N, CA, C and O atoms as CSV, one atom per row, in Angstrom:
chain,resi,resn,atom,element,x,y,z
A,1,MET,N,N,82.568,120.738,156.018
A,1,MET,CA,C,83.078,120.293,154.728
A,1,MET,C,C,83.507,121.524,153.936
A,1,MET,O,O,82.810,122.539,153.932
A,2,SER,N,N,84.623,121.435,153.284
A,2,SER,CA,C,85.204,122.565,152.558
A,2,SER,C,C,84.852,122.504,151.076
A,2,SER,O,O,84.723,121.424,150.500
A,3,ASP,N,N,84.696,123.692,150.462
A,3,ASP,CA,C,84.444,123.768,149.028
A,3,ASP,C,C,85.731,123.818,148.227
A,3,ASP,O,O,85.693,123.811,146.997
A,4,LYS,N,N,86.874,123.868,148.907
A,4,LYS,CA,C,88.155,124.001,148.211
A,4,LYS,C,C,88.549,122.694,147.548
A,4,LYS,O,O,88.256,121.610,148.054
A,5,HIS,N,N,89.211,122.809,146.421
A,5,HIS,CA,C,89.749,121.653,145.700
A,5,HIS,C,C,90.848,121.044,146.564
A,5,HIS,O,O,91.634,121.788,147.150
A,6,GLU,N,N,90.929,119.742,146.663
A,6,GLU,CA,C,91.880,119.095,147.563
A,6,GLU,C,C,93.334,119.343,147.188
A,6,GLU,O,O,94.213,119.194,148.037
A,7,HIS,N,N,93.614,119.718,145.943
A,7,HIS,CA,C,94.991,119.961,145.519
A,7,HIS,C,C,95.348,121.438,145.527
A,7,HIS,O,O,96.456,121.797,145.131
A,8,GLU,N,N,94.460,122.287,145.957
A,8,GLU,CA,C,94.686,123.727,145.904
A,8,GLU,C,C,95.937,124.107,146.689
A,8,GLU,O,O,96.122,123.685,147.831
A,9,GLY,N,N,96.798,124.919,146.052
A,9,GLY,CA,C,98.009,125.381,146.709
A,9,GLY,C,C,99.148,124.392,146.673
A,9,GLY,O,O,100.228,124.689,147.184
A,10,GLN,N,N,98.948,123.230,146.089
A,10,GLN,CA,C,99.990,122.218,146.054
A,10,GLN,C,C,100.613,122.077,144.678
A,10,GLN,O,O,101.405,121.162,144.454
A,11,GLY,N,N,100.272,122.965,143.749
A,11,GLY,CA,C,100.798,122.890,142.388
A,11,GLY,C,C,102.293,123.115,142.341
A,11,GLY,O,O,102.858,123.742,143.237
A,12,ARG,N,N,102.931,122.613,141.316
A,12,ARG,CA,C,104.376,122.743,141.183
A,12,ARG,C,C,104.810,124.195,141.042
A,12,ARG,O,O,105.915,124.549,141.455
A,13,GLY,N,N,103.967,125.035,140.471
A,13,GLY,CA,C,104.298,126.437,140.304
A,13,GLY,C,C,104.448,127.169,141.633
A,13,GLY,O,O,105.076,128.227,141.677
A,14,GLU,N,N,103.896,126.643,142.698
A,14,GLU,CA,C,103.958,127.267,144.010
A,14,GLU,C,C,105.361,127.177,144.602
A,14,GLU,O,O,105.734,128.034,145.404
A,15,ALA,N,N,106.137,126.182,144.239
A,15,ALA,CA,C,107.437,125.940,144.853
A,15,ALA,C,C,108.556,126.747,144.215
A,15,ALA,O,O,109.706,126.627,144.637
A,16,GLY,N,N,108.265,127.544,143.238
A,16,GLY,CA,C,109.303,128.307,142.554
A,16,GLY,C,C,109.713,127.615,141.271
A,16,GLY,O,O,109.135,126.593,140.899
A,17,GLY,N,N,110.698,128.161,140.598
A,17,GLY,CA,C,111.114,127.598,139.326
A,17,GLY,C,C,110.397,128.294,138.190
A,17,GLY,O,O,109.745,129.317,138.397
A,18,PRO,N,N,110.514,127.749,136.995
A,18,PRO,CA,C,109.889,128.402,135.841
A,18,PRO,C,C,108.371,128.346,135.945
A,18,PRO,O,O,107.830,127.488,136.641
A,19,PRO,N,N,107.683,129.245,135.264
A,19,PRO,CA,C,106.220,129.121,135.238
A,19,PRO,C,C,105.856,127.872,134.434
A,19,PRO,O,O,106.291,127.715,133.293
A,20,TYR,N,N,105.070,127.002,135.021
A,20,TYR,CA,C,104.730,125.735,134.387
A,20,TYR,C,C,103.481,125.871,133.524
A,20,TYR,O,O,102.555,126.614,133.850
A,21,ALA,N,N,103.479,125.135,132.418
A,21,ALA,CA,C,102.334,125.133,131.511
A,21,ALA,C,C,101.163,124.409,132.165
A,21,ALA,O,O,101.357,123.551,133.026
A,22,GLU,N,N,99.954,124.757,131.755
A,22,GLU,CA,C,98.760,124.066,132.230
A,22,GLU,C,C,98.474,122.870,131.337
A,22,GLU,O,O,98.734,122.905,130.134
A,23,CYS,N,N,97.943,121.823,131.928
A,23,CYS,CA,C,97.495,120.657,131.175
A,23,CYS,C,C,96.338,121.087,130.275
A,23,CYS,O,O,95.434,121.793,130.723
A,24,VAL,N,N,96.360,120.669,129.023
A,24,VAL,CA,C,95.302,121.060,128.091
A,24,VAL,C,C,93.980,120.342,128.377
A,24,VAL,O,O,92.938,120.754,127.868
A,25,LEU,N,N,94.008,119.286,129.177
A,25,LEU,CA,C,92.784,118.552,129.487
A,25,LEU,C,C,92.160,118.966,130.817
A,25,LEU,O,O,90.949,119.177,130.887
A,26,CYS,N,N,92.969,119.087,131.876
A,26,CYS,CA,C,92.407,119.366,133.203
A,26,CYS,C,C,92.870,120.691,133.802
A,26,CYS,O,O,92.382,121.085,134.862
A,27,ARG,N,N,93.798,121.385,133.149
A,27,ARG,CA,C,94.304,122.698,133.555
A,27,ARG,C,C,95.156,122.678,134.822
A,27,ARG,O,O,95.434,123.735,135.388
A,28,GLU,N,N,95.576,121.495,135.279
A,28,GLU,CA,C,96.511,121.386,136.401
A,28,GLU,C,C,97.912,121.721,135.890
A,28,GLU,O,O,98.157,121.627,134.687
A,29,PRO,N,N,98.838,122.111,136.775
A,29,PRO,CA,C,100.214,122.379,136.337
A,29,PRO,C,C,100.877,121.106,135.799
A,29,PRO,O,O,100.627,120.007,136.292
A,30,THR,N,N,101.717,121.274,134.790
A,30,THR,CA,C,102.448,120.139,134.223
A,30,THR,C,C,103.895,120.188,134.681
A,30,THR,O,O,104.272,121.050,135.475
A,31,GLU,N,N,104.704,119.265,134.184
A,31,GLU,CA,C,106.136,119.255,134.471
A,31,GLU,C,C,106.905,120.090,133.461
A,31,GLU,O,O,108.130,120.178,133.535
A,32,TYR,N,N,106.200,120.703,132.520
A,32,TYR,CA,C,106.840,121.406,131.416
A,32,TYR,C,C,106.734,122.921,131.579
A,32,TYR,O,O,105.741,123.415,132.113
A,33,PRO,N,N,107.746,123.663,131.124
A,33,PRO,CA,C,107.664,125.129,131.186
A,33,PRO,C,C,106.634,125.643,130.183
A,33,PRO,O,O,106.299,124.954,129.220
A,34,ARG,N,N,106.139,126.847,130.412
A,34,ARG,CA,C,105.154,127.449,129.500
A,34,ARG,C,C,105.714,127.630,128.099
A,34,ARG,O,O,104.957,127.682,127.130
A,35,SER,N,N,107.025,127.727,127.985
A,35,SER,CA,C,107.647,127.953,126.677
A,35,SER,C,C,107.664,126.699,125.803
A,35,SER,O,O,108.004,126.787,124.623
A,36,ARG,N,N,107.307,125.534,126.349
A,36,ARG,CA,C,107.313,124.289,125.575
A,36,ARG,C,C,106.252,124.350,124.479
A,36,ARG,O,O,105.118,124.763,124.721
A,37,LYS,N,N,106.630,123.938,123.286
A,37,LYS,CA,C,105.713,123.905,122.136
A,37,LYS,C,C,104.897,122.614,122.164
A,37,LYS,O,O,105.348,121.593,122.683
A,38,GLY,N,N,103.710,122.674,121.609
A,38,GLY,CA,C,102.881,121.484,121.474
A,38,GLY,C,C,101.947,121.268,122.652
A,38,GLY,O,O,101.775,122.148,123.494
A,39,VAL,N,N,101.346,120.086,122.700
A,39,VAL,CA,C,100.378,119.726,123.727
A,39,VAL,C,C,101.107,119.403,125.023
A,39,VAL,O,O,102.067,118.633,125.027
A,40,THR,N,N,100.651,119.993,126.119
A,40,THR,CA,C,101.234,119.694,127.429
A,40,THR,C,C,100.180,119.019,128.297
A,40,THR,O,O,99.053,119.502,128.410
A,41,LEU,N,N,100.553,117.904,128.904
A,41,LEU,CA,C,99.658,117.153,129.771
A,41,LEU,C,C,100.287,117.010,131.150
A,41,LEU,O,O,101.507,116.896,131.269
A,42,CYS,N,N,99.453,117.016,132.200
A,42,CYS,CA,C,99.944,116.760,133.550
A,42,CYS,C,C,100.292,115.267,133.636
A,42,CYS,O,O,99.893,114.499,132.761
A,43,PRO,N,N,101.023,114.845,134.663
A,43,PRO,CA,C,101.394,113.427,134.763
A,43,PRO,C,C,100.197,112.475,134.753
A,43,PRO,O,O,100.275,111.401,134.156
A,44,VAL,N,N,99.105,112.844,135.394
A,44,VAL,CA,C,97.926,111.968,135.441
A,44,VAL,C,C,97.309,111.820,134.058
A,44,VAL,O,O,97.043,110.702,133.616
A,45,CYS,N,N,97.078,112.937,133.368
A,45,CYS,CA,C,96.477,112.874,132.029
A,45,CYS,C,C,97.420,112.203,131.032
A,45,CYS,O,O,96.970,111.493,130.132
A,46,GLU,N,N,98.721,112.425,131.190
A,46,GLU,CA,C,99.705,111.785,130.311
A,46,GLU,C,C,99.644,110.268,130.473
A,46,GLU,O,O,99.692,109.534,129.486
A,47,TRP,N,N,99.537,109.799,131.713
A,47,TRP,CA,C,99.452,108.367,131.986
A,47,TRP,C,C,98.156,107.795,131.410
A,47,TRP,O,O,98.166,106.730,130.794
A,48,GLN,N,N,97.037,108.505,131.609
A,48,GLN,CA,C,95.757,108.031,131.085
A,48,GLN,C,C,95.770,107.973,129.560
A,48,GLN,O,O,95.224,107.039,128.971
A,49,GLU,N,N,96.383,108.955,128.923
A,49,GLU,CA,C,96.486,108.970,127.459
A,49,GLU,C,C,97.322,107.783,126.973
A,49,GLU,O,O,96.983,107.153,125.970
A,50,ALA,N,N,98.408,107.479,127.679
A,50,ALA,CA,C,99.250,106.337,127.318
A,50,ALA,C,C,98.467,105.031,127.454
A,50,ALA,O,O,98.617,104.133,126.625
A,51,GLN,N,N,97.636,104.916,128.488
A,51,GLN,CA,C,96.808,103.717,128.669
A,51,GLN,C,C,95.816,103.560,127.517
A,51,GLN,O,O,95.627,102.459,127.001
A,52,ARG,N,N,95.183,104.665,127.118
A,52,ARG,CA,C,94.220,104.603,126.006
A,52,ARG,C,C,94.913,104.184,124.711
A,52,ARG,O,O,94.379,103.371,123.956
A,53,ASN,N,N,96.093,104.734,124.454
A,53,ASN,CA,C,96.816,104.403,123.225
A,53,ASN,C,C,97.318,102.970,123.234
A,53,ASN,O,O,97.343,102.323,122.187
A,54,ALA,N,N,97.719,102.461,124.389
A,54,ALA,CA,C,98.229,101.097,124.486
A,54,ALA,C,C,97.122,100.074,124.238
A,54,ALA,O,O,97.382,99.002,123.691
A,55,CYS,N,N,95.922,100.387,124.625
A,55,CYS,CA,C,94.802,99.451,124.493
A,55,CYS,C,C,94.052,99.595,123.176
A,55,CYS,O,O,93.134,98.821,122.908
A,56,SER,N,N,94.418,100.556,122.359
A,56,SER,CA,C,93.661,100.793,121.131
A,56,SER,C,C,94.162,99.960,119.957
A,56,SER,O,O,93.612,100.067,118.861
A,57,GLY,N,N,95.181,99.142,120.150
A,57,GLY,CA,C,95.764,98.367,119.069
A,57,GLY,C,C,95.039,97.135,118.833
A,57,GLY,O,O,95.406,96.363,117.948
């Protein structure tokens, strides 16, 4: 059994392109460049946040 994280080495930053910002909740790479202002969330955290907001009404 390995101690490595199952997503290790598969981040978007590995494939080239701009340096991607880290998610403020889980620190995984996001779809946004580091130069983006404001809160940056990875796709998973962004989806979970949208679910929480949709159900809070």
